[in-house]
C-alpha positions as CSV (number, residue, x, y, z in Angstrom):
1,M,18.6,-8.9,19.1
2,I,19.2,-5.7,17.4
3,E,19.3,-2.6,19.3
4,G,19.6,1.3,19.4
5,V,18.5,3.1,16.2
6,Y,18.2,0.4,14.0
7,F,15.9,-1.4,16.6
8,W,13.9,1.6,16.4
9,L,13.9,2.3,12.7
10,T,12.3,-1.5,12.3
11,V,9.9,-0.4,15.1
12,L,8.6,2.3,13.0
13,G,8.6,0.2,10.0
14,V,6.4,-2.5,11.9
15,L,4.4,0.4,12.6
16,G,4.0,2.4,9.0
17,T,4.3,-1.0,7.0
18,G,1.1,-2.3,9.4
19,L,-0.9,1.3,9.5
20,V,-0.7,1.1,5.2
21,A,-1.8,-2.3,5.6
22,G,-5.0,-1.8,7.4
23,A,-6.1,1.1,5.4
24,F,-5.4,-1.3,1.9
25,C,-7.6,-3.8,4.3
26,A,-10.4,-1.3,4.7
27,F,-10.4,-1.0,0.7
28,S,-10.1,-4.9,0.1
29,T,-13.0,-5.5,2.5
30,F,-15.5,-3.0,2.1
31,V,-15.2,0.2,0.7
32,M,-14.5,-1.2,-2.9
33,R,-17.5,-3.5,-2.4
34,G,-19.4,-0.6,-1.2
35,L,-18.5,1.3,-4.1
36,A,-19.0,-1.3,-6.6
37,G,-22.5,-1.7,-5.4
38,L,-23.4,2.3,-6.4
39,P,-24.4,2.8,-10.0
40,P,-21.6,3.6,-12.0
41,A,-21.8,7.2,-12.2
42,Q,-21.9,7.6,-8.3
43,G,-19.2,4.7,-8.0
44,V,-16.9,6.8,-10.3
45,A,-17.9,10.1,-8.5
46,A,-16.9,8.7,-5.2
47,M,-13.8,7.0,-6.3
48,N,-12.7,10.2,-8.0
49,A,-13.0,11.8,-4.8
50,I,-11.3,9.5,-3.0
51,N,-8.1,9.6,-5.2
52,R,-7.9,13.6,-5.0
53,A,-8.4,13.4,-1.1
54,A,-5.4,10.4,-0.8
55,P,-2.2,11.9,-1.7
56,R,-2.4,14.6,1.5
57,P,0.0,14.7,3.9
58,A,-1.4,12.2,6.3
59,F,-1.5,9.5,4.1
60,M,1.5,10.1,2.1
61,S,3.9,10.5,4.9
62,V,2.9,7.2,6.4
63,F,3.1,5.5,3.2
64,V,6.3,7.2,1.4
65,G,7.8,7.3,4.7
66,S,7.3,3.8,5.1
67,A,8.8,3.0,1.7
68,V,11.6,5.7,2.9
69,L,11.9,3.7,5.9
70,C,12.3,0.4,4.5
71,A,14.7,1.4,2.0
72,V,17.0,2.6,5.2
73,V,16.2,-0.9,7.2
74,A,17.3,-2.4,3.7
75,V,20.7,-0.8,3.4
76,T,21.2,-0.9,7.5
77,T,20.9,-4.3,7.3
78,F,23.2,-5.0,4.5
79,V,26.1,-2.9,6.1
80,E,25.5,-4.4,9.6
81,W,24.6,-7.5,8.8
82,P,22.9,-8.7,11.8
83,R,23.2,-12.3,13.2
84,E,19.2,-12.5,13.8
85,G,16.8,-11.3,11.6
86,R,18.7,-10.2,8.7
87,V,16.6,-12.6,6.2
88,E,13.6,-11.5,7.7
89,L,14.0,-7.4,7.7
90,L,15.3,-8.1,3.8
91,A,12.3,-9.4,3.2
92,G,10.3,-7.7,5.0
93,C,11.8,-4.3,3.2
94,A,11.5,-6.0,-0.5
95,L,7.8,-7.2,0.1
96,Y,7.0,-3.8,1.4
97,L,9.0,-1.5,-1.3
98,F,7.8,-4.1,-4.3
99,G,4.5,-5.5,-3.1
100,S,2.9,-2.2,-1.9
101,F,4.7,0.7,-2.9
102,G,5.8,-0.7,-6.6
103,V,2.2,-2.0,-7.1
104,T,0.9,1.3,-6.5
105,V,2.9,2.8,-8.3
106,A,2.9,0.3,-11.4
107,A,-1.0,-0.9,-10.9
108,N,-3.2,1.2,-8.9
109,V,-2.3,4.8,-10.0
110,P,-2.3,4.6,-13.8
111,R,-5.9,3.0,-13.2
112,N,-6.8,5.9,-11.0
113,D,-5.7,8.5,-13.1
114,T,-7.3,6.4,-16.0
115,L,-10.8,7.0,-14.3
116,L,-9.8,10.2,-13.2
117,R,-9.9,11.4,-16.8
118,L,-13.6,9.6,-17.0
119,E,-16.7,12.3,-16.7
120,P,-19.1,10.4,-14.2
121,G,-22.3,9.2,-15.8
122,T,-20.8,8.8,-19.6
123,P,-20.8,5.5,-21.6
124,E,-17.1,5.2,-21.1
125,A,-17.0,5.5,-17.7
126,D,-20.1,3.5,-17.2
127,A,-18.0,0.6,-19.2
128,Y,-14.7,1.2,-17.6
129,W,-16.4,1.3,-13.8
130,P,-16.7,-2.2,-13.6
131,V,-13.2,-3.2,-15.1
132,Y,-11.8,-0.7,-13.0
133,V,-13.0,-2.4,-9.8
134,R,-11.9,-5.7,-10.7
135,E,-8.2,-4.8,-11.5
136,W,-7.9,-1.9,-8.8
137,T,-9.1,-4.5,-6.3
138,L,-6.9,-7.4,-7.3
139,W,-4.3,-5.2,-6.9
140,N,-5.1,-4.0,-3.8
141,H,-5.3,-7.3,-2.5
142,V,-1.7,-7.7,-3.5
143,R,-0.9,-5.0,-1.6
144,L,-2.5,-5.6,1.7
145,V,-1.0,-9.4,1.7
146,A,2.3,-7.7,0.7
147,S,2.4,-4.7,3.5
148,S,0.7,-7.1,5.8
149,A,3.5,-9.7,5.4
150,A,6.0,-6.7,5.5
151,A,5.0,-5.8,9.2
152,V,4.9,-9.5,10.0
153,L,8.6,-10.0,9.0
154,F,9.9,-6.5,10.9
155,V,8.2,-8.0,14.0
156,L,10.0,-11.1,13.4
157,G,13.4,-9.6,12.7
158,I,13.4,-7.8,15.6
159,S,11.8,-11.0,17.9
């Protein structure tokens, strides 16, 4: 079993990736469905408001902090190369860094940026809205699974 500071870094990794998974779970299970049920102008306006509110310290410290923590745990795992848990820890770090953080940067944020450039109620916004909901939600499911699996793998890595 890993010990000391390395143990506590991993526990923080469980907490951070689990909290992020919870936020993604909310969007995948009911937030996007609720927004999709609104008329397009209202859905676009509501999602744009969410996208403006999300990158604040409360969420970003957990989201980005977990990515930094995963990088630290990965490097520490390579340096320390513990006899137990190394595969789980490295897999958890990779899942979060690529499947959660990376997908956010490569798939969700560009869609958010496109939506933010559209004026709610315009024909362009109305046409893009169902495409946005479908694609954004698909990529959010990927982030949810990756973050959840990372949290589980961190728990297995310290067990």
